[in-house]
C-alpha positions in Angstrom: 34.9 81.7 97.0 32.6 83.2 99.7 29.0 83.8 99.4 29.5 87.6 99.0 31.9 86.9 96.0 29.5 84.6 94.4 26.8 87.2 94.7 29.2 89.9 93.3 30.1 87.8 90.2 26.4 87.1 89.7 25.4 90.8 89.8 28.1 91.7 87.4 27.1 89.2 85.0 23.4 90.1 85.5 24.2 93.8 84.7 25.8 92.8 81.5 23.0 90.5 80.3 20.3 93.1 81.1 22.1 95.7 79.0 22.4 93.1 76.2 18.6 92.4 76.5 17.9 96.2 76.4 19.9 96.7 73.3 18.5 93.7 71.5 14.8 94.5 72.3 15.5 98.1 70.7 17.1 96.5 67.7 14.1 94.1 67.4 11.6 97.0 67.5 13.7 99.1 65.0 14.8 96.5 62.5 12.2 93.7 62.9 13.0 90.1 63.4 16.6 89.0 62.5 18.0 85.6 63.3 21.1 87.2 65.0 19.0 89.5 67.3 16.6 86.9 68.3 19.3 84.4 69.0 21.2 86.9 71.1 18.0 87.7 73.1 17.2 84.0 73.6 20.7 83.2 74.8 20.7 86.2 77.2 17.3 85.1 78.8 18.6 81.5 79.0 21.8 82.6 80.6 20.0 84.6 83.2 17.5 81.7 83.8 20.6 79.5 84.6 22.4 81.7 86.7 19.4 83.0 88.8 18.4 79.3 89.3 21.9 78.5 90.5 21.8 81.4 93.0 18.4 80.5 94.2 16.4 83.4 93.0 13.3 81.7 91.8 11.3 84.8 90.8 14.0 85.8 88.3 14.2 82.2 87.1 10.5 82.0 86.4 10.3 85.4 84.7 13.2 84.7 82.4 11.8 81.3 81.6 8.6 82.8 80.3 10.6 85.4 78.3 12.7 82.7 76.8 9.4 80.7 75.9 8.1 83.8 74.0 11.4 84.1 72.1 11.6 80.6 71.3 8.2 80.9 69.7 9.4 83.9 67.7 12.6 82.2 66.4 10.7 79.1 65.3 8.2 81.3 63.4 5.3 80.6 65.6 4.8 84.1 66.7 5.2 87.5 64.9 7.2 90.4 66.3 4.6 93.1 67.3 4.5 96.2 69.4 2.6 94.1 72.0 5.5 91.7 72.2 8.1 94.6 72.3 6.1 96.3 75.1 5.7 93.1 77.1 9.5 92.3 76.8 10.4 95.8 78.0 7.9 95.4 80.9 9.7 92.1 81.8 13.1 93.8 81.5 12.1 96.5 83.9 10.9 94.0 86.4 14.2 92.1 86.2 16.0 95.4 86.8 13.8 96.0 89.8 14.5 92.3 91.1 18.3 93.0 90.6 17.9 96.2 92.9 16.3 94.0 95.5 19.0 91.4 95.3 21.6 94.1 95.8 20.0 95.6 98.9 18.4 92.6 100.6 19.9 89.4 99.1 16.3 88.3 98.1 13.5 89.2 95.5 10.4 90.6 96.9 8.4 92.0 93.9 5.3 90.1 93.0 5.9 88.6 89.5 2.6 86.5 89.2 0.6 89.2 87.3 3.4 89.6 84.7 3.8 85.8 84.4 0.2 85.5 83.7 0.4 88.3 81.2 3.3 86.6 79.5 1.5 83.2 79.4 -1.8 84.7 78.2 0.1 86.6 75.3 1.8 83.3 74.2 -1.5 81.5 74.3 -3.4 84.2 72.4 -0.8 84.3 69.7 -0.3 80.7 69.2 -3.7 79.4 70.3 -2.1 77.2 72.9 -3.7 76.2 76.2 -1.9 77.6 79.2 -1.0 74.8 81.7 0.7 75.7 84.9 2.7 73.0 86.7 2.7 74.0 90.3 3.6 70.6 91.7 7.3 69.8 92.1 8.5 66.3 93.1 11.9 67.5 94.1 13.4 70.5 95.8 16.6 71.7 94.2 19.1 73.3 96.5 21.4 75.7 94.5 25.0 76.2 95.1 24.1 79.7 96.5 21.7 78.1 99.0 24.1 75.4 99.9 26.7 77.9 100.8 24.1 79.8 102.9 23.4 76.6 104.8 27.1 76.0 105.4 27.6 79.5 106.7 24.6 79.1 109.0 26.0 75.8 110.3 29.4 77.2 110.9 27.9 79.8 113.2 26.3 77.1 115.3 22.8 77.1 113.9 20.6 74.1 113.4 19.3 73.9 109.8 16.3 71.7 108.9 13.7 71.2 106.2 10.3 72.2 107.6 7.6 70.8 105.3 4.2 72.3 106.1 0.8 71.2 104.9 -2.0 73.8 104.7 -5.6 72.7 104.7 -7.5 72.5 101.4 -10.3 74.3 103.1 -8.1 77.4 103.6 -9.4 80.3 101.6 -6.1 82.2 101.7 -3.3 79.7 101.4 -0.8 82.2 100.1 -1.5 84.4 103.1 -1.2 81.4 105.5 2.2 80.4 103.9 3.4 84.1 104.5 2.4 83.8 108.1 4.4 80.6 108.6 7.3 82.1 106.8 7.1 85.3 109.0 6.7 83.5 112.3 9.6 81.1 111.4 11.8 84.0 110.3 11.1 85.9 113.6 12.1 82.7 115.4 15.3 82.1 113.5 15.9 82.6 109.8 14.1 81.1 106.7 16.8 80.6 104.0 14.5 79.1 101.4 10.8 78.5 100.6 9.4 76.3 97.9 7.1 77.3 96.5 7.7 81.0 97.3 4.6 82.4 99.1 4.4 85.0 96.4 3.9 82.2 93.7 1.0 80.5 95.5 -2.3 80.6 93.5 -5.5 81.1 95.5 -8.8 79.4 94.9 -7.6 75.8 94.3 -9.6 73.3 96.3 -6.6 71.2 97.4 -4.2 71.1 100.2 -1.0 73.0 99.8 2.5 71.6 100.6 5.3 74.2 101.2 8.8 73.5 102.3 11.0 75.9 104.3 14.8 75.7 105.0 14.9 77.0 108.6 17.9 78.1 110.5 17.5 78.2 114.3 18.3 76.4 117.6 15.0 74.7 118.3 14.3 71.0 118.6 12.2 69.1 116.0 9.3 68.8 118.6 9.4 72.5 119.4 9.2 73.4 115.6 6.4 71.0 115.0 4.3 72.2 118.1 5.0 75.9 117.1 3.9 75.5 113.4 1.1 73.1 114.1 -0.5 75.8 116.4 -0.9 78.1 113.4 -4.3 78.4 111.7 -5.1 76.2 108.8 -1.9 74.1 109.3 -2.7 70.3 109.2 0.6 68.7 109.1 4.3 69.5 109.8 7.4 67.4 109.0 11.0 68.3 110.2 14.1 66.9 108.9 17.5 68.2 110.2 20.3 68.7 107.7 23.7 67.5 108.7 26.9 69.2 107.7 27.5 68.7 103.8 27.5 64.9 103.6 23.8 64.5 104.5 22.4 67.0 101.9 20.3 64.4 100.0 18.3 66.8 98.0 19.4 67.6 94.5 22.2 70.2 94.2 22.1 72.1 91.0 25.5 71.2 89.3 25.5 74.4 87.2 28.4 76.9 87.6 27.7 80.2 89.5 27.4 81.9 86.0 26.1 80.2 82.9 29.0 80.3 80.5 27.1 80.6 77.2 28.4 83.2 74.9 26.8 84.9 71.9 28.3 83.9 68.5 30.2 87.1 68.3 31.8 86.6 71.8 32.6 83.0 70.9 34.5 84.0 67.8 36.4 86.8 69.7 37.5 84.6 72.5 38.2 81.3 70.7 41.8 80.3 71.0 42.7 83.4 73.1 44.0 82.5 76.5 44.4 86.2 77.5 41.0 86.7 79.0 39.9 89.9 80.8 39.3 89.7 84.5 37.2 91.9 86.8 39.1 94.1 89.3 37.4 96.0 92.1 37.6 99.7 92.1 39.2 99.7 95.6 42.2 97.7 94.2 42.6 100.1 91.3 42.5 103.1 93.7 45.2 101.4 95.9 47.3 101.1 92.7 46.8 104.6 91.7 47.7 105.9 95.1 50.9 103.9 94.8 51.6 105.3 91.3 51.0 108.8 92.7 53.7 108.3 95.3 56.1 107.1 92.8 55.5 110.2 90.6 56.1 112.4 93.7 59.4 110.6 94.4 60.6 110.8 90.8 59.9 114.5 90.8 61.9 114.9 94.0 64.9 113.0 92.5 64.8 115.3 89.6 64.8 118.3 91.9 67.8 116.8 93.9 69.7 116.4 90.7 69.3 120.0 89.6 70.2 121.3 93.1 73.4 119.3 93.2 74.4 120.3 89.6 74.0 123.9 90.7 76.3 123.4 93.8 79.4 122.1 92.3 80.8 120.8 89.1 82.9 118.2 90.9 79.8 116.1 91.2 79.3 115.9 87.5 80.0 112.1 87.2 77.7 111.3 90.1 75.1 113.7 88.8 75.3 112.0 85.4 74.6 108.6 86.9 71.8 110.0 89.0 70.4 111.6 85.9 70.2 108.2 84.2 68.6 106.6 87.2 66.1 109.4 87.1 65.4 109.1 83.5 64.9 105.3 83.8 62.7 105.7 86.8 60.7 108.3 84.9 60.1 105.9 82.0 59.1 103.1 84.4 56.7 105.2 86.3 55.2 106.6 83.0 54.6 103.1 81.7 53.2 102.0 85.0 51.0 105.1 85.3 49.8 104.4 81.6 49.0 100.8 82.4 47.0 101.6 85.7 45.2 104.4 83.8 44.1 102.0 81.1 42.9 99.6 83.7 40.7 102.3 85.0 39.3 103.1 81.5 36.0 101.8 80.2 34.5 102.4 76.8 32.0 105.2 77.1 29.6 102.7 75.4 28.7 101.5 79.0 27.2 104.9 79.6 25.7 105.5 76.1 23.9 102.2 76.1 21.5 103.5 78.6 20.2 106.3 76.4 18.3 104.4 73.4 15.7 103.0 75.7 15.2 106.3 77.5 14.8 108.2 74.2 12.5 105.6 72.9 10.2 105.9 76.0 10.1 109.6 76.2 9.5 110.0 72.5 6.4 107.8 72.9 5.4 109.7 75.9 5.7 113.1 74.1 4.2 111.7 70.9 7.4 112.7 68.9 9.2 110.6 66.3 13.0 110.9 67.2 15.9 109.1 66.1 19.0 108.7 68.3 22.3 108.6 66.6 25.4 107.5 68.8 29.0 108.0 67.7 32.3 107.3 69.4 31.3 104.4 71.6 34.7 103.1 71.9 36.1 106.3 73.3 37.6 105.5 76.7 37.1 107.4 79.8 37.9 106.8 83.6 35.1 104.7 85.1 34.5 107.3 87.9 33.9 110.0 85.4 31.5 107.7 83.4 29.3 107.4 86.4 29.6 111.1 87.4 28.6 112.4 83.9 25.6 110.1 83.5 23.1 112.5 85.3 24.2 115.7 83.4 23.9 113.9 80.0 20.5 112.4 80.8 19.2 115.9 81.7 20.5 117.3 78.4 19.0 114.6 76.4 15.6 115.0 78.2 15.8 118.7 77.6 16.4 118.0 73.9 13.5 115.8 73.5 11.1 118.1 75.5 12.1 121.5 74.4 14.5 121.1 71.5 12.7 118.7 69.0 9.5 120.0 67.7 6.3 118.1 67.0 5.9 116.3 63.7 3.4 118.9 62.5 5.6 121.8 63.3 8.7 120.3 61.8 6.7 119.7 58.5 5.4 123.2 58.6 9.1 124.4 58.8 10.1 122.2 55.9 11.9 119.7 58.1 11.6 115.9 58.2 8.9 114.8 60.6 11.5 112.7 62.4 13.9 114.5 64.6 17.4 113.6 65.4 19.5 113.7 68.6 23.1 112.8 68.2 25.4 112.0 70.9 29.1 111.5 70.1 32.3 111.2 72.1 36.0 111.8 71.0 39.5 112.2 72.3 41.0 115.7 71.7 44.1 117.2 73.4 44.2 114.7 76.0 40.6 115.2 76.9 37.3 113.6 76.1 34.8 115.7 74.3 31.1 114.8 74.5 28.6 116.4 72.2 24.8 116.3 72.7 23.1 117.9 69.7 19.6 118.1 68.2 18.1 119.3 65.0 15.3 121.1 66.7 14.0 124.7 67.2 17.3 126.1 68.7 17.5 128.4 71.6 15.9 132.0 71.1 18.4 134.5 72.8 15.7 137.3 72.8 13.4 135.1 74.9 16.3 134.2 77.2 17.0 137.9 77.8 13.2 138.7 78.3 13.1 135.9 80.9 16.3 137.0 82.6 15.0 140.6 83.0 11.7 139.2 84.4 13.6 137.2 87.0 15.8 140.0 88.0 18.9 138.4 86.8 19.6 141.2 84.4 18.8 145.0 84.4 16.7 146.1 81.4 19.3 148.8 80.7 22.2 146.2 80.3 20.1 144.0 78.0 21.2 146.1 74.9 24.9 145.4 75.6 24.5 141.7 76.0 25.9 139.5 73.2 23.8 136.6 71.9 26.2 134.1 73.4 26.1 135.8 76.9 22.3 135.8 76.7 22.2 132.1 75.8 24.3 131.3 78.8 21.7 132.6 81.2 20.1 129.2 81.0 22.9 128.1 83.4 21.7 130.4 86.2 19.8 128.7 89.1 16.1 128.5 88.6 16.2 129.9 85.2 13.5 128.7 82.7 11.5 130.0 79.7 9.0 127.1 79.8 5.3 128.3 80.1 4.3 125.1 82.1 6.1 122.6 84.2 7.1 119.3 82.5 7.6 116.0 84.3 10.1 115.1 81.5 12.6 118.0 81.8 11.8 119.2 85.3 11.1 122.7 86.8 14.0 124.8 85.5 16.3 124.0 88.1 18.5 121.5 86.1 20.8 123.4 83.8 22.8 125.1 86.7 23.2 121.8 88.2 24.5 120.3 85.0 27.0 123.1 84.8 28.2 122.9 88.4 28.4 119.1 88.3 30.6 119.3 85.1 32.8 121.9 86.5 33.4 119.8 89.6 34.8 117.3 87.4 37.3 119.9 86.1 35.1 120.0 82.8 33.7 122.6 80.7 30.3 123.0 79.0 29.6 125.3 76.0 26.6 125.8 73.7 26.2 126.6 70.0 22.7 127.2 68.8 21.0 128.4 65.7 17.3 129.3 65.5 15.3 126.7 63.5 18.3 124.4 63.1 19.2 123.0 66.5 21.4 123.1 69.5 24.7 121.5 70.4 26.1 121.3 74.0 29.8 120.6 74.0 31.3 119.0 77.1 35.1 118.7 77.8 36.3 116.4 80.4 39.8 115.3 81.6 40.6 111.6 81.1 41.0 111.0 84.8 40.7 112.9 88.1 43.6 111.1 89.7 46.7 112.6 88.1 46.5 116.0 86.1 48.8 118.2 84.2 49.0 121.6 85.9 50.8 124.9 85.5 52.9 125.8 88.4 52.7 129.6 89.3 54.1 131.7 92.0 52.3 134.3 94.2 55.2 135.9 96.0 56.9 132.9 97.6 54.1 130.6 97.4 53.4 128.0 94.7 49.9 127.3 93.2 48.9 124.9 90.5 46.4 125.8 87.7 44.8 122.7 85.8 45.9 122.9 82.2 42.4 121.9 81.2 41.2 125.3 82.4 43.9 127.4 80.7 42.9 129.2 77.4 46.2 130.9 77.0 49.1 132.7 78.8 50.1 136.4 77.8 52.5 139.1 79.0 51.2 142.6 79.1 52.7 146.0 79.7 51.1 148.5 82.2 49.8 150.5 79.2 47.8 147.5 77.9 45.8 147.2 81.2 42.7 149.3 81.1 40.2 150.4 83.6 36.4 149.8 83.4 34.0 150.7 86.3 37.0 150.9 88.6 38.1 147.4 87.6 41.3 146.3 85.7 40.6 144.6 82.4 42.5 143.7 79.1 41.0 143.7 75.7 42.0 140.5 73.9 40.7 139.9 70.4 37.8 142.2 70.9 36.8 140.4 74.2 37.0 142.3 77.5 38.5 140.1 80.1 38.8 141.1 83.8 42.1 140.9 85.6 42.2 139.3 89.0 45.1 139.3 91.4 44.9 136.0 93.4 47.1 137.7 96.1 44.0 139.4 97.4 41.9 136.2 97.7 44.5 134.4 99.5 45.8 137.3 101.5 49.3 137.2 100.0 51.5 140.2 99.7 52.2 141.3 96.1 55.6 140.9 95.0 57.4 144.1 93.7 57.8 143.7 89.9 61.4 143.8 88.6 60.2 144.2 84.9 57.8 146.1 82.8 55.5 143.1 82.0 52.8 141.4 84.0 52.2 137.5 83.5 48.5 136.7 82.8 47.0 133.3 82.9 43.7 133.3 80.9 41.4 130.8 82.4 37.7 130.1 81.9 34.7 127.9 82.2 32.1 127.9 79.5 31.7 131.5 78.3 33.4 133.2 81.2 37.0 134.3 81.0 39.3 135.9 83.5 43.0 136.8 83.6 44.9 135.6 86.6 47.8 137.9 87.5 50.7 135.9 88.9 54.3 136.7 89.9 56.1 134.0 88.0 55.5 131.0 85.8 57.4 127.8 86.8 56.3 125.5 84.0 54.1 122.4 83.5 54.2 119.3 85.6 52.1 116.3 86.3 50.6 116.5 89.6 49.0 113.9 91.9 45.8 115.3 93.4 45.6 114.8 97.2 42.6 115.6 99.3 43.0 118.3 102.0 41.6 115.9 104.4 38.8 116.1 107.0 41.0 118.3 109.5 41.1 121.2 107.0 38.0 120.4 105.0 36.8 122.1 102.0 38.5 125.5 101.3 37.0 128.0 98.8 38.7 128.1 95.3 40.9 125.0 96.2 40.2 121.4 94.8 43.2 119.8 96.6 46.9 119.9 97.0 50.0 118.1 95.8 53.6 117.4 96.8 56.2 119.1 94.7 59.8 118.0 93.9 61.4 120.0 96.8 58.9 118.2 99.2 56.6 121.3 99.7 53.0 121.4 99.3 51.4 123.3 96.5 47.6 124.0 96.4 45.5 123.3 93.4 43.1 126.0 92.2 39.4 125.2 91.5 39.0 127.6 88.6 35.2 127.4 88.4 35.0 128.5 92.2 37.6 131.2 91.5 35.5 132.7 88.7 32.3 132.4 90.7 33.8 134.0 93.9 35.9 136.7 92.3 33.6 137.9 89.5 30.4 136.6 90.7 27.3 135.3 88.9 
């Protein structure tokens, strides 16, 4: 396994352990000390300590060691769970997350952990009346598996690797700064792979000499290194020992595996005796598989088309056609199963997204001085991993809005006869081959009259039109760019530029967002998302002789109307459907396609919509539903208004896929 692969495995394990720690600290705060939570927290910290030590990340190892010590005191009843302990654990977790980001971007940790280490040690000493003793002397240097690999890679590139042991005078007043200077100068000369102790870990003020060891990669001789380092201020001694390839590494090599293999009791029970363990697969490999499945879907569609064409040509081919039909049916079943398997491989429980929210709600509630309970349901609902990442920001914004503007203060809630504790509920479920996500609160609700007043003031609505505006239409003004009713800017929910971005972001994912609100009782946002963005079910329609595809997720219904049912309003064609006025749009005009002369007395209308908006697309012919593989239009063509991509039909021709949100925005505005 290469160094990069070791790092990737470490980071994946690190992400899982940090999520576990986050969840356990929240449970510790909410439920108090339980053996299971404390044990899981301790194991997670211990696992991180082992894996970070193995990879050579000393700062992370030291920090998790101190966290582990605090948790050990708690589990042995030598320390009580307190708000001070909770806050300190969260503070440590935040720094671990920062260290993770640094490792991802630079392969090393740079944040100064000394102040937090001192805080952790002082807290332990205060609560247990123990004297804090720091052991800064180390008799041996431990080269981790990660560091050994880095040394091997440097040597394979022709570099000379050596231990450079430097002694800094006891009279130096800034030993840590001197160690940094040595580090920087050596790094400018070659590359410093390792330093023990880390310059950031050095305490100032001690009246004793400092010994610090560097693993240096360069092409200089021992004398050149000695003379160079000895010329630096406060350096009183330098030793250089070259490291030979593999066999001469006499220092200790940590024998631990790349990732510590300790499991929580629950995981141990789940995996015991089960050889069919899960494996991590890169997104790139899944994308390649998905592309191949897409090509198979296209070929299967073309085979079916050839079968239909031949059957129409001559009855004499019936026997061959029957066999071709059997082959086509079998291929279709295999492709369907393969497609399902690949889709499942891309799916992740939405729990991976929802687990980010409890800590966020807890911190914001404290900041806003509100008592809020977060309820999460449907964690096991599965969604394409690409969509999970894409939907995170819109959900975060909705939750922050609910906390800031939705949930009232405890005093206001009591005055209204409510419980002083507010509730925010996030739930997910599968429905009609889609994923539905609800974000709801039991707060003040949205006042439609205030929305209308603000819309008029901002010039979004003429005062004369306000009287004809329904409550639902008024509430949906919050999705207009820059709209806000807030009297002051909040650093929690922003400056009124978020809800339009939330809506556009969801619509780019072929999703829909809708609102239901009741004054004094709360607000619910309902988000509909496709299971995946790779293969969709679409309705094939014809405009004259050209075929277009409308995603089924955007279609509300399909109707046929007579010319008498089409009415005119302000010079525009509309239809009244269940007391709702829906504008009729001829796509021919948008795509400059000549209208086909109608042979009948009916017009086919496809009712599509996003959120509260509905329009009726007039088409010449309906060709039926079909699974289509979304293909990009490519950099040569680029982005085209009202189109999200294209696909290849069974006859080998290209059909364009409509982006309904863009069609609505362009053709009826707003």
